[in-house]
Steps between C-alpha positions, in 0.01 A plus 500: 500500500598599145269640232621569149442758368484679831150650552462877504331501837490221757382521859548207733235433761485278813337165471474236230253317281497120449412342169271196541380230262137551609489862384478648150653735243213723391486680167272799514253557220722789380772257392511392132536141388879530470520562876398138553833386358681742724309372802605149402870611508439608856317181582801290380740714698298451816484129448880467439627738768222517759390138480130553445283508189243776513202503269425788265151645505330800336259732675407481866663242731473465874833314510712745309858542596633689196285753319602610148344818367538766232429873542606696192743788568740721300812280518367175354785289636460615860366285781435489872574196714371476856566212741308526822426250774164429325582476134723588202364757258656588164352781295642573155443810295451264205536124435869550452530695819317218681744257349798700634340500843459122480867464398601700814285272718662195334842631599380551857361144517814356349694632799241497783303184423146480647544769767510847341608818674249781519588784271376760250653555157413765247694468184528608133777525242680825415587385145208361301687264266742255663633257250750214447670440169613138437729408211362183331717533189875497559562149612209395723131456418313412818228235514144622528478351846802707609355817350181445701715445809669829422164671470401356841815649654459839336143527625603396852719815512244725325675527162229585247676472162711231325675523169675212314785601270455347158728508195464162331348281775138519401371260230420756233320358195718522187821557701603140565858578394525729799380259770556157344794409727328623817203411720285812463199616690171446320174695467338253740778568756455878475122489519506275805764707674309825427189349657692376798674841557167679484361277777796616719466874437788503247498662158698276257652757257633387159861591426643432158831614349400705193821689406823380659572165670374286214802275485341172397243652267758695309722187461233307308521440123167676453570820696881542524483769227299722738795522743686830513835328467571257216527119523383458866453127447863437408623562858481199735230508761619632836355591840740796509469583130121531517535809720663701221337518147128444443338820374246538221582708191239775535549619144352180365120518513475129553639545850197690624269260312657199671481658847133593452418138404665379821314759710168406337552135585626551853295789636155328498620237747508754785227682687740780601455850368881535463751377236873522540686538166851482640715726277807489727867466421475563124880506484532454124252758380654709224822289488410266217232499238345822628829689513410724210165594655676559834739739329211685346248516787693391810475189718278674754243582235505147363450359846216725609315464168500120525396499865231759436350289219508194730333689784236648274421154375459369854271795581297426188432157651358656816809433712744716690858464369807452716867508396841490664650843560874437471533641147269800530670608822768626267252745333196526736369803311360254243259353759238755397472343156364171634130446583428670830401176674833329418681370809881522508666212693803662660749233595827510698654215691807626686510481880595872506255593218452880485180685431604681185298294245189513720533879532567557130200292394272671754618846385426399136141412600533124469251268669745252654559190699830461684649160427761359742630141499537193716865454391490136409635505149837334419539332839395191694338687790355854486714783639232585757673796665560668159136441416385645833696822451393538137130438572496724805650786304287464188176482692590815693575677167164376370316663795706821474429550129141373484550162327173318450656156537790283605607203279751285684701302240640149489710460191653181363817618326748216416242220530312587821733282701357599841203304634187724472414452867820682588339823370216488753685700774565778248143486382375535858736794546334668199158420642589674827664813364231559234218457751608786725804696618551302815847346474635186650873456524656226287548285808147555619359412160707181489369396838139564392539312177659206686186478713233553238649318203701227673315466830839522662471601864876564521445789251839422345454313175453797261800680647712187455392477136599864450848425636529189272450719194808701590724195475447476121854583382532296180168635364270351243555817292871428498438140402274598208711790370827304511345200322337700223797732436747206509294256294299728272705820493189682623500879515573623853420818681803690628352485851511118488861454382612437857294182500749344262785541749600278795715700736701325774325704775178326397621181672466638856150635426384165363639297790353738761166510328468122490601465864240759608236351272538151653431657842198686367358173357535349848322797660213474250466126563472571876203728431296201382483368856230751580354580159146401417531157328305626195766757432815294543516405135589859413834455664614238245481758224738730688732215584511397135583857397763527773659176377499660156694802633747267678547297180553791271741658744698176483497528120660842549767346723570243232543779239750666732707181506439437873412131447689187402388312194287262704339785693415674171335186373300481827394863460370427146306199630362700790369759252321233303355334808379828636335583167294179522341623822463852353305355206259336740451832675446677174232255383314526831377848395596552135459346161801367313532845323871577465639258755710341222668837443603510862615139471719597207689753714534259794630214291744725309653600832525142623677403176721809522619410852571142394704618208707730731551202733694321222766772522546469881 
């Protein structure tokens, strides 16, 4: 039996307890009203996986089978779960602790059905804040129903914080130029999601870019003059280009005024005590309109003064500010100038990420979260093994240096091409390693996720998906960079110049990857024989993504001149046909958002291959 996160203490006992329709789920009088909803989650789980619908009662009951109780204790999120031959008893240290105990019992029922093994669990988290950061800006804006589904999943694995990354994808009043070509979230969406998250023990934290990463805002006619670099609106829009230049000119007082107005409109929608101002990757600071000030006072001083003013403004509104720590890691001695309650979000996404930034910030006195990533950006399927190594390391550094939180990130660079569900294994990994120091191997974690998320008794499906991701040779990043540099003469990072080249040795990699991927698709299909029927639909998303990898790899072969003219035309048509299925998958969980921008890249490549076919 798998439990994720693994409990701190579990003792198995002899015997079992059988759930029966004629017995009840009893809420003790110590349970607040919100615990009724949590009991209903348990009731639905029992009905679906144990085959009986048990009634919920409050107070005394002679037919009780499951007793839910609260006894306040120091660690509010702790709980005790006891399954004896007579009854099931869950005692939470608070209503959230009781919810986590219920989620553990739901995982047991999902695997054991109506006959539960006798055991004792005593459990509590080591790190108090365990969050998930979801990009709803760069390409993909989820539907409200999907965001609720995400909250359900987070709560199931005891994640207690969710942040949505916003640049331009909220419907700000007076900023219609910024969001007019998008399908933004509304105040009603945020208010409803905030309420829903609270009911599941999740704090929905506002996150708004307030310094860098304001690409679309600073390209509008009304606000382009606030951009650090001149004429930002004269460059063509690009999924790659948007990563580069988008920083406010801090020497113009209107910049702070504009950001304050956005904060004032956005902040009241959330019940959270936190507010994330962003402030990462301010690449252009001091290189354009503020160059003279940078020469006089220095870029470090300009950066910290603007961040300090933003943080102080957030504090004045009764909230605790958060900001990304990548810039200040270069001069951590400035941390002391910020309000003492400020939280530094220390990110690093490499599989072999070192502890230097965590150590430096801790030594500077920063209150910090460590922020790993699920490694889904720029590719069809998340690189799960890279995510595992990164998350495992960052969580260990967080414990070593006293971080107060973990914020596991899911970014959408280059259009958020990967299906959001593919980030769930990485999210679960973060849930496990932030809960306690008990480590599962990558293979063990994949087996557990296969069982709990896919109801796959073969325990193979997550591991197969992880292998599929490694066959992505002609990557989406390559497709985007090549298209934008070739068509629009976009600026390119030196580290990406290799993406413009098609070396002969690439042919063997592409052919081998597609051969192996076809076999992996077959293995995944075989898993459906024994999967719970309610979960089989999840396989189609992976098969669609695998077909995307196959198809793009064939585009790479066409670019290498490996095909005849007719084969190249077929490759172009295959790309367009695959994209039709991909659009259906996208719309199943996301609004239209920037799907047309992805389509532009896809169709450019189809046309490019057809043009090359003429010369064959």
